[in-house]
C-alpha positions as CSV (number, residue, x, y, z in Angstrom):
1,M,119.9,81.8,18.5
2,S,122.6,84.4,18.1
3,D,126.1,83.0,17.5
4,D,127.6,84.9,20.4
5,L,125.0,83.7,22.9
6,V,126.3,80.1,23.4
7,V,129.7,80.6,24.9
8,S,131.3,78.9,27.8
9,P,131.8,80.9,31.0
10,S,135.6,80.7,30.7
11,A,135.4,82.0,27.1
12,F,133.2,84.9,28.3
13,L,135.8,85.8,30.9
14,L,138.6,85.8,28.4
15,G,136.6,87.9,25.9
16,E,136.0,90.5,28.6
17,L,139.6,90.6,29.5
18,R,140.5,91.3,25.8
19,R,137.8,94.0,25.6
20,A,138.9,95.7,28.8
21,R,142.5,95.8,27.6
22,S,141.6,97.2,24.2
23,S,139.3,99.8,25.7
24,A,142.2,101.0,27.8
25,G,144.3,101.4,24.6
26,L,146.9,98.9,25.7
27,S,148.6,96.2,23.7
28,Q,149.3,92.8,25.3
29,E,153.0,93.9,25.7
30,D,152.0,97.2,27.4
31,L,149.6,95.5,29.8
32,G,152.2,92.8,30.6
33,K,154.7,95.5,31.6
34,T,152.2,97.2,33.8
35,I,151.3,94.0,35.7
36,N,154.8,92.5,35.6
37,Y,154.0,89.8,33.2
38,S,155.4,89.2,29.7
39,G,153.4,90.1,26.6
40,S,153.5,86.4,25.7
41,Q,151.9,85.4,29.0
42,V,149.1,87.9,28.5
43,S,148.6,86.5,25.1
44,A,148.5,83.0,26.4
45,V,145.8,83.9,28.9
46,E,143.6,85.8,26.4
47,N,143.9,83.0,23.9
48,G,142.9,80.3,26.4
49,Q,146.3,78.6,26.4
50,R,146.9,79.4,30.0
51,P,144.2,79.7,32.7
52,P,144.0,83.1,34.5
53,T,145.1,82.7,38.1
54,R,143.5,84.8,40.9
55,D,146.8,86.8,41.2
56,Y,146.7,87.5,37.5
57,L,143.1,88.8,37.7
58,V,143.9,90.9,40.8
59,A,146.8,92.5,38.9
60,I,144.5,93.2,35.9
61,D,141.8,94.7,38.1
62,G,144.5,97.0,39.7
63,A,146.0,98.0,36.4
64,L,142.7,98.7,34.6
65,R,141.0,100.1,37.7
66,T,138.0,97.7,37.4
67,G,137.2,97.6,41.1
68,G,137.8,93.9,41.4
69,L,135.5,93.0,38.6
70,F,137.6,90.2,37.1
71,E,138.4,88.5,40.4
72,R,134.6,88.5,41.1
73,M,133.8,87.1,37.7
74,Q,136.2,84.2,38.2
75,S,134.7,83.4,41.5
76,N,131.1,83.6,40.1
77,L,131.9,81.6,37.0
78,A,133.9,78.9,38.8
79,N,130.9,76.7,39.6
80,F,129.8,76.8,35.9
81,D,133.1,75.5,34.9
82,Q,132.7,72.6,37.2
83,A,129.8,71.5,35.1
84,P,130.4,69.0,32.2
85,V,131.6,70.6,29.1
86,W,128.5,69.6,27.1
87,F,126.2,71.3,29.7
88,R,127.9,74.7,29.8
89,D,126.2,76.0,26.8
90,W,122.8,75.3,28.4
91,L,123.9,77.2,31.6
92,V,124.5,80.3,29.5
93,I,121.2,79.9,27.7
94,E,119.4,79.5,31.0
95,R,120.9,82.7,32.3
96,E,119.9,84.6,29.2
97,A,116.3,83.3,29.1
98,T,113.3,85.4,30.0
99,L,110.9,82.4,30.0
100,I,111.7,78.8,31.0
101,R,109.1,76.0,30.6
102,W,110.2,72.8,32.2
103,F,108.6,69.3,32.4
104,E,109.9,66.6,34.7
105,P,108.3,63.2,35.1
106,L,110.7,61.7,37.6
107,I,112.4,64.3,39.8
108,V,112.0,67.9,40.9
109,P,113.3,70.3,38.3
110,G,116.9,71.3,39.1
111,L,116.1,75.0,39.6
112,L,113.6,74.1,42.3
113,Q,115.6,71.5,44.2
114,T,116.8,71.9,47.8
115,E,120.4,71.2,48.5
116,D,119.7,68.0,50.4
117,Y,117.4,66.7,47.6
118,T,120.1,67.5,45.0
119,R,122.7,65.7,47.0
120,A,120.5,62.6,47.4
121,I,119.7,62.5,43.7
122,I,123.4,62.7,42.8
123,V,124.5,60.1,45.4
124,G,121.7,57.8,44.3
125,A,122.8,57.9,40.7
126,R,126.1,56.3,41.7
127,V,127.9,57.6,38.7
128,V,130.4,60.0,40.3
129,G,132.9,59.9,43.2
130,P,132.6,61.7,46.5
131,A,134.7,64.6,45.5
132,E,132.6,65.3,42.4
133,I,129.4,65.0,44.3
134,E,129.9,68.3,46.1
135,Q,131.0,70.0,43.0
136,R,127.8,69.0,41.2
137,V,125.7,70.1,44.2
138,A,127.4,73.5,44.2
139,T,126.8,73.9,40.5
140,R,123.1,73.2,40.8
141,M,122.7,75.5,43.8
142,E,124.5,78.2,41.8
143,R,122.0,77.8,39.0
144,R,119.2,78.7,41.4
145,R,120.6,82.2,41.7
146,I,119.0,83.2,38.4
147,L,115.6,83.0,40.2
148,E,116.8,85.5,42.8
149,S,118.2,88.1,40.3
150,A,116.7,91.5,39.8
151,N,115.0,90.3,36.6
152,P,114.4,86.6,37.0
153,P,113.0,84.5,34.1
154,N,109.4,83.4,34.3
155,L,109.7,79.8,35.3
156,I,106.7,77.5,34.6
157,T,107.2,73.9,35.6
158,V,105.0,70.8,35.1
159,I,105.8,67.7,37.1
160,D,104.2,64.3,37.4
161,E,102.6,63.5,40.7
162,G,105.0,60.6,41.1
163,V,107.8,63.2,41.6
164,L,106.3,64.2,44.9
165,R,105.7,60.7,46.1
166,R,109.1,59.2,45.2
167,C,111.2,59.0,48.3
168,V,114.5,60.7,47.5
169,G,116.9,60.8,50.5
170,G,114.3,60.0,53.1
171,P,110.9,61.3,54.3
172,S,112.3,64.4,56.0
173,I,114.2,65.5,52.9
174,M,111.0,65.0,50.9
175,A,108.9,67.0,53.4
176,V,111.3,69.9,53.2
177,Q,111.4,69.7,49.4
178,C,107.6,69.8,49.1
179,N,107.4,72.8,51.4
180,Y,110.1,74.5,49.4
181,L,108.0,74.1,46.3
182,L,105.1,75.8,48.1
183,E,107.4,78.7,49.1
184,Q,108.5,79.1,45.5
185,M,104.9,79.1,44.3
186,A,104.4,82.3,46.3
187,T,107.0,84.0,44.0
188,S,105.3,85.9,41.1
189,S,107.8,84.6,38.5
190,I,107.4,80.9,39.4
191,Q,104.5,78.6,38.5
192,I,104.3,74.9,39.4
193,H,101.6,72.5,38.1
194,V,101.2,68.8,38.7
195,V,99.9,66.2,36.4
196,P,97.9,63.9,38.7
197,A,98.3,60.2,38.7
198,A,94.6,59.9,37.7
199,A,95.6,61.4,34.3
200,G,97.1,58.0,33.3
201,S,99.0,58.0,30.0
202,H,100.0,61.5,29.0
203,A,102.2,63.4,26.6
204,G,105.2,63.6,29.0
205,L,105.8,59.9,29.4
206,A,108.5,60.1,26.7
207,G,110.8,62.0,29.1
208,P,111.8,65.4,30.5
209,F,112.4,68.5,28.5
210,I,113.0,72.2,28.9
211,L,112.1,75.1,26.7
212,A,114.1,78.3,27.1
213,K,113.1,81.6,25.4
214,G,115.0,84.8,25.2
215,P,114.8,88.1,23.4
216,D,116.4,86.7,20.2
217,F,116.4,82.9,20.7
218,E,114.4,79.8,21.6
219,A,116.1,76.5,22.5
220,A,115.2,73.1,23.9
221,H,117.1,70.8,26.3
222,L,116.4,67.1,26.4
223,D,118.0,64.7,28.9
224,T,119.4,61.3,28.0
225,P,121.3,58.8,30.1
226,W,124.5,59.8,28.4
227,Q,124.3,63.6,28.0
228,A,121.8,66.3,27.2
229,Q,120.8,67.2,23.7
230,I,120.5,71.0,23.1
231,T,118.8,72.3,20.0
232,D,117.4,75.5,18.5
233,L,116.0,73.8,15.4
234,R,112.6,75.3,14.8
235,E,111.0,72.0,14.0
236,A,112.2,70.4,17.2
237,V,111.3,73.3,19.4
238,D,107.8,73.5,17.8
239,T,107.3,69.8,18.4
240,L,108.1,70.2,22.1
241,I,105.9,73.3,22.4
242,G,103.0,71.1,21.2
243,R,103.9,68.5,23.8
244,W,104.1,71.2,26.4
245,E,100.7,72.5,25.6
246,A,99.2,69.0,25.9
247,L,100.9,68.6,29.3
248,R,99.5,71.9,30.5
249,G,96.0,70.6,29.6
250,E,96.5,67.5,31.8
251,A,98.0,69.4,34.7
252,L,96.1,70.7,37.7
253,P,95.5,74.4,38.1
254,T,97.5,76.4,40.7
255,S,95.0,76.1,43.6
256,Q,94.6,72.3,43.2
257,T,98.4,71.9,42.8
258,I,99.0,73.7,46.1
259,D,96.5,71.5,47.8
260,L,98.1,68.3,46.4
261,I,101.6,69.4,47.4
262,K,100.4,70.3,50.9
263,D,98.8,66.8,51.3
264,V,101.9,65.1,50.1
265,A,104.2,67.2,52.4
266,R,102.0,66.1,55.4
267,S,102.3,62.5,54.3
268,W,106.1,62.7,54.5
269,Q,105.9,64.3,57.9
270,T,103.9,61.5,59.5
């Protein structure tokens, strides 16, 4: 993985601010005079010692004639900064990936969750207060936007049948969630496969994991009750690839997966 790939969204914004100023041939002092800030204030923002306010970014956009670029960047990155610090690196990796392979034995993968299902998962965990619940829901919904981009990653997911049959939030939420999965399966860049209950013991019982691959990196994400572990160690990634291939061998093909999800969706509607 390249060293400049894993960077928090805030650090990315600050780096772009520095690059834009340098490209315009302005010193921090010169830019400060242009936007009615001191050179030390500009320096504090660019070094991460002072957060860039909306007014500051609007002034920068006007001075550098960026067409509102930095104001939009702050708005788009805001939801990422609401995520836990340890998770931000993965959000950047996820956005850069061209292929994402995701196994979940207990819940619907985050990128394929409906808003109501996400909220029910977060509320049911009982680990955050009401104010943070909506922040986390917004962050997860923001993550889904990578699947709607001009060049979305190929997303291949394998889930255990129990994911579909576990009542999260109520039957109506589950029915909508199952139908949403069917809608996503109609997208050329998304594949969903189910490991049937009849498979019994399988390679995924040790827990969920995600494999992300980009032009110059391959990384893995493993969940724990405390926080996620993110690694690009070749040995670890190769081990999970082997586990992934075993799971694919247990999972139903697309047509049978569709039939199963339809059956489960109907069961939640009755």
